C-alpha positions as CSV (number, residue, x, y, z in Angstrom):
1,M,-32.3,-27.6,8.2
2,G,-30.1,-24.3,9.1
3,R,-29.1,-21.9,6.5
4,K,-25.8,-22.4,5.1
5,K,-23.3,-20.0,6.1
6,G,-20.9,-19.9,3.2
7,R,-17.2,-20.1,2.8
8,N,-14.7,-18.6,4.7
9,I,-12.8,-16.8,1.8
10,S,-11.3,-13.5,1.8
11,G,-10.2,-10.5,-0.6
12,W,-11.0,-8.0,-2.8
13,L,-13.1,-8.1,-5.9
14,V,-13.4,-5.1,-8.3
15,V,-16.5,-4.4,-10.0
16,D,-17.0,-2.4,-13.2
17,K,-20.8,-1.7,-11.7
18,P,-23.0,-1.4,-15.0
19,A,-26.1,1.1,-14.5
20,G,-29.6,0.1,-13.3
21,L,-28.2,-1.5,-10.3
22,T,-27.8,-0.5,-6.5
23,S,-24.3,-1.1,-4.9
24,T,-26.0,-3.5,-2.3
25,A,-27.4,-5.5,-5.4
26,V,-24.0,-5.9,-6.9
27,V,-22.2,-6.8,-3.3
28,N,-25.4,-9.4,-3.3
29,K,-24.6,-11.0,-6.3
30,V,-20.9,-11.2,-5.9
31,R,-21.4,-12.8,-2.5
32,W,-23.9,-15.3,-3.9
33,A,-21.3,-16.2,-6.6
34,F,-18.3,-16.8,-4.4
35,D,-20.7,-18.2,-2.0
36,A,-18.7,-16.1,0.7
37,K,-20.2,-16.1,4.5
38,K,-19.1,-12.2,4.9
39,A,-19.2,-9.4,2.2
40,G,-19.4,-5.5,2.0
41,H,-17.9,-2.5,-0.5
42,A,-16.1,0.8,-0.1
43,G,-18.2,3.7,-1.4
44,T,-21.9,3.3,-2.5
45,L,-22.3,4.3,-6.3
46,D,-25.9,5.3,-7.4
47,P,-27.9,3.2,-9.4
48,E,-27.4,5.0,-12.4
49,A,-23.5,5.4,-12.1
50,T,-20.9,3.0,-13.3
51,G,-17.3,2.0,-12.6
52,I,-15.4,0.9,-9.6
53,L,-17.3,-0.5,-7.1
54,A,-14.6,-2.4,-4.8
55,V,-16.4,-5.1,-2.9
56,A,-14.9,-6.6,-0.1
57,L,-15.4,-10.6,1.3
58,G,-14.3,-12.1,4.8
59,E,-11.7,-10.5,6.3
60,A,-11.2,-8.1,3.7
61,T,-14.2,-6.0,4.9
62,K,-11.9,-5.1,8.0
63,T,-10.0,-3.1,5.6
64,V,-12.9,-1.4,4.3
65,P,-12.5,1.9,6.0
66,F,-9.1,2.6,4.3
67,I,-10.6,2.7,1.0
68,T,-13.9,4.7,2.0
69,E,-11.3,7.4,3.5
70,A,-8.8,7.3,0.3
71,N,-9.3,9.7,-2.6
72,K,-11.9,8.4,-5.6
73,A,-11.7,9.9,-9.2
74,Y,-15.1,10.3,-11.3
75,E,-15.7,11.5,-14.8
76,F,-19.1,13.1,-15.3
77,T,-21.1,14.7,-17.8
78,I,-23.5,17.6,-16.7
79,R,-26.2,18.9,-18.7
80,L,-26.7,22.8,-18.8
81,G,-29.8,24.6,-18.6
82,A,-32.0,22.6,-16.5
83,A,-32.0,21.8,-12.8
84,T,-33.9,18.3,-11.3
85,N,-35.0,17.6,-7.9
86,T,-32.6,14.7,-8.1
87,D,-29.7,16.2,-9.3
88,D,-29.4,14.1,-12.2
89,A,-31.2,12.9,-15.1
90,E,-33.5,10.5,-13.3
91,G,-35.4,13.1,-11.8
92,E,-38.1,15.8,-12.9
93,I,-36.7,19.2,-14.2
94,I,-38.0,22.0,-11.7
95,E,-36.1,24.9,-13.4
96,T,-34.5,25.8,-16.8
97,S,-32.2,28.5,-18.1
98,D,-31.7,29.8,-21.4
99,L,-27.9,31.1,-20.6
100,R,-25.1,28.9,-21.7
101,P,-21.9,30.1,-20.3
102,A,-18.7,30.5,-22.5
103,E,-16.3,27.5,-21.9
104,D,-13.6,30.1,-20.4
105,D,-16.3,30.9,-17.9
106,I,-16.6,27.3,-17.0
107,V,-13.0,26.7,-16.4
108,A,-12.8,30.2,-14.4
109,A,-15.5,28.8,-11.9
110,L,-13.8,25.4,-11.2
111,P,-11.5,26.2,-8.8
112,D,-14.3,27.5,-6.5
113,F,-15.0,24.0,-6.1
114,T,-11.5,22.8,-5.0
115,G,-9.6,22.8,-1.9
116,E,-11.7,22.1,1.5
117,I,-15.4,23.0,0.3
118,M,-18.5,22.8,2.3
119,Q,-21.3,20.9,0.3
120,V,-25.0,20.2,0.7
121,P,-26.1,16.9,-0.1
122,P,-29.1,16.0,-2.7
123,Q,-32.3,16.1,-1.6
124,Y,-32.4,12.5,-3.1
125,S,-29.6,11.0,-1.1
126,A,-28.9,8.5,1.8
127,V,-28.0,11.3,4.4
128,K,-30.2,10.7,7.5
129,I,-32.3,13.0,9.1
130,D,-33.9,11.8,12.3
131,G,-33.2,8.3,11.3
132,V,-34.8,8.7,8.2
133,R,-32.7,8.5,4.9
134,A,-33.2,11.8,2.9
135,Y,-34.9,10.3,-0.3
136,K,-37.4,8.7,1.7
137,R,-38.6,11.6,2.7
138,A,-37.8,13.4,-0.4
139,R,-40.1,10.7,-2.0
140,E,-42.9,11.7,0.4
141,G,-42.5,15.5,-1.1
142,E,-41.0,16.5,1.7
143,A,-38.4,19.7,1.1
144,M,-35.9,19.5,3.2
145,A,-32.6,21.9,4.6
146,L,-29.7,19.5,4.6
147,A,-26.9,20.6,6.4
148,A,-23.6,21.3,4.4
149,R,-20.8,18.7,4.8
150,P,-17.0,19.2,4.4
151,L,-15.2,18.0,1.4
152,F,-11.9,18.2,0.1
153,V,-12.0,18.2,-3.6
154,E,-8.3,17.8,-5.2
155,S,-9.0,18.7,-8.6
156,L,-12.0,19.3,-10.9
157,E,-11.0,19.7,-14.3
158,L,-13.2,20.4,-17.6
159,L,-12.5,17.3,-20.1
160,S,-14.6,18.2,-22.6
161,R,-17.6,20.4,-24.2
162,S,-19.6,18.3,-27.0
163,D,-22.2,20.9,-27.7
164,A,-23.3,24.1,-25.6
165,D,-25.4,22.2,-23.2
166,T,-23.1,19.0,-22.6
167,V,-19.9,19.3,-20.4
168,T,-17.8,16.3,-19.1
169,L,-15.2,16.8,-16.2
170,K,-13.2,15.1,-14.2
171,M,-12.8,15.2,-10.3
172,V,-10.8,13.8,-7.7
173,C,-12.3,14.0,-4.3
174,G,-12.1,12.8,-0.5
175,K,-14.6,10.9,1.3
176,G,-18.3,11.6,1.2
177,G,-18.6,13.7,-2.0
178,Y,-21.6,14.2,-4.1
179,V,-21.0,14.3,-7.7
180,R,-24.6,15.2,-8.1
181,S,-23.8,18.3,-5.7
182,I,-21.0,19.6,-7.7
183,A,-23.0,19.8,-10.7
184,R,-26.1,21.4,-9.0
185,D,-23.8,24.1,-7.5
186,L,-21.5,24.7,-10.5
187,G,-25.0,25.5,-12.4
188,D,-26.1,27.7,-9.7
189,A,-22.5,29.6,-9.7
190,L,-23.0,29.9,-13.9
191,G,-26.3,31.2,-13.5
192,C,-27.4,28.1,-16.4
193,K,-28.6,25.4,-13.8
194,A,-27.0,22.0,-14.3
195,H,-27.7,18.5,-13.5
196,V,-25.5,14.9,-14.0
197,L,-26.2,13.3,-17.3
198,S,-23.8,10.3,-16.5
199,L,-21.6,9.5,-13.9
200,R,-18.5,6.8,-14.0
201,R,-15.9,6.1,-10.8
202,I,-12.6,5.9,-12.8
203,W,-10.6,4.7,-9.6
204,S,-11.1,4.3,-5.8
205,G,-7.7,4.4,-3.6
206,P,-5.7,1.3,-5.1
207,F,-8.1,0.5,-7.3
208,D,-8.8,1.2,-10.8
209,L,-10.4,-0.1,-14.1
210,E,-7.6,-2.1,-15.2
211,D,-8.4,-4.6,-11.7
212,A,-11.9,-4.4,-12.6
213,V,-14.2,-7.5,-13.6
214,T,-17.6,-7.4,-15.0
215,L,-20.7,-8.8,-13.3
216,E,-20.8,-11.3,-16.7
217,D,-17.6,-12.2,-15.4
218,V,-18.7,-12.8,-12.1
219,E,-22.0,-14.9,-13.2
220,A,-19.9,-16.9,-15.8
221,G,-17.6,-18.0,-12.7
222,A,-20.3,-18.2,-10.4
223,K,-20.0,-21.4,-7.4
224,S,-16.6,-22.5,-9.4
225,P,-13.2,-23.3,-8.3
226,S,-11.9,-20.5,-11.1
227,I,-13.7,-17.9,-9.7
228,D,-11.3,-17.6,-6.7
229,D,-8.7,-16.2,-9.3
230,L,-10.4,-12.9,-10.0
231,L,-10.1,-11.9,-6.1
232,L,-6.9,-9.5,-5.5
233,P,-5.7,-10.1,-1.9
234,L,-7.0,-8.4,1.2
235,E,-3.5,-6.8,1.4
236,V,-4.5,-4.1,-1.2
237,G,-6.9,-2.5,0.8
238,L,-3.9,-1.7,3.2
239,A,-1.9,0.1,0.2
240,A,-2.3,3.3,2.3
241,L,-0.5,2.1,5.6
242,P,3.1,1.1,6.3
243,E,4.0,-2.5,6.1
244,L,5.7,-3.7,9.2
245,R,7.0,-7.3,9.2
246,C,6.5,-9.5,12.3
247,T,8.3,-12.5,13.8
248,E,6.1,-15.8,14.6
249,A,6.0,-14.8,18.0
250,G,4.8,-11.4,17.5
251,A,2.1,-12.9,14.8
252,S,0.7,-15.2,17.6
253,K,0.2,-12.1,20.2
254,L,-1.0,-10.2,17.6
255,R,-3.6,-12.7,16.5
256,N,-4.7,-12.8,20.1
257,G,-5.5,-9.0,20.0
258,N,-2.0,-8.2,21.9
259,P,0.7,-6.0,21.4
260,G,3.4,-7.7,19.1
261,M,6.8,-7.5,18.0
262,V,7.5,-6.1,14.6
263,I,10.5,-5.6,12.6
264,T,10.2,-1.6,11.8
265,A,10.1,-0.3,8.7
266,D,8.5,3.2,7.4
267,A,6.5,3.3,10.1
268,E,6.7,6.8,12.8
269,Y,5.9,6.1,16.3
270,G,2.0,6.6,16.9
271,E,1.7,5.8,13.5
272,E,-1.2,3.6,12.0
273,A,0.5,0.5,10.4
274,W,-0.1,-3.3,9.5
275,A,2.1,-6.4,10.6
276,S,2.5,-9.1,8.0
277,L,4.0,-12.5,8.5
278,N,5.0,-14.2,5.2
279,G,3.1,-11.1,3.1
280,Q,0.0,-11.9,5.0
281,A,-1.8,-9.4,6.9
282,V,-1.8,-10.3,10.7
283,A,-3.2,-7.0,12.0
284,V,-3.7,-3.3,11.9
285,G,-2.7,-1.1,14.8
286,V,-0.7,1.7,16.0
287,Y,2.9,1.4,16.0
288,R,4.8,2.1,19.2
289,S,8.5,1.2,20.3
290,G,8.9,-1.9,18.2
291,E,5.6,-3.1,18.8
292,L,2.1,-2.9,17.2
293,H,-0.6,-2.6,19.4
294,P,-3.5,-4.4,17.3
295,S,-7.1,-2.5,16.4
296,R,-7.8,-5.1,13.6
297,V,-6.8,-8.7,13.7
298,F,-7.0,-10.8,10.5
299,N,-8.0,-14.5,10.9
300,R,-8.6,-16.1,8.0
301,E,-10.3,-19.5,9.4
302,A,-13.0,-17.3,11.2
């Protein structure tokens, strides 16, 4: 007998990821629970991190890039006085310091980590070097000179300092940010060394914790008709783009991958937008002179 292909179901499930699981493990569990043919996620969380992991099912996977590119917010606690080889509490301590900066000094250092910055990924990261993940090389004892990468940090603020060693921060940043690198580099800038103790993603693009369900919720509803009630529409993943309504004739052309007529709304010429018919997404593409030129077409029957 052939492998069961799964259901043609599309939408977003926002999971409040627990510590101790990889993002891939969460996606696999969600896919199993929904018996979904296709699943993916927008923005990896480290295994020990918690919070928002947006999982796309079916045709919603075509909207993943728009969530990946969106800003995300993190609350994280760092430990001052020690650097680790992983830049978090899971690693081995490699350097310590008795210096503990004053709270005013910490606040004064934060603006240097906002705006357009260059950030070196952690040694234990998914960055590829000659086709091999950095964390695999690091586990083999290799020390790598990883190239700095651009990152936009919209804001970085001190939330609290529970004791001399422990500081909690909130960061809003763009795609590709490593909170562990922020902790490491802040510790270096303050002269005291630092690493991440805990990390929680509190929102990601249009998704926040109010939208989230637990894995217990997913497991409780697994393979039952009621589990579909947990899904958000795939259109939520397009919230950052202008919506253009299309005619029946326009929708038919778009579904075949051809430019289709739309009823304009907010889109400018050459702007990326999405076309809808009766509230459902038909395609994403570039708007030009009354038509959408599709780059992605949504087929809920696929």
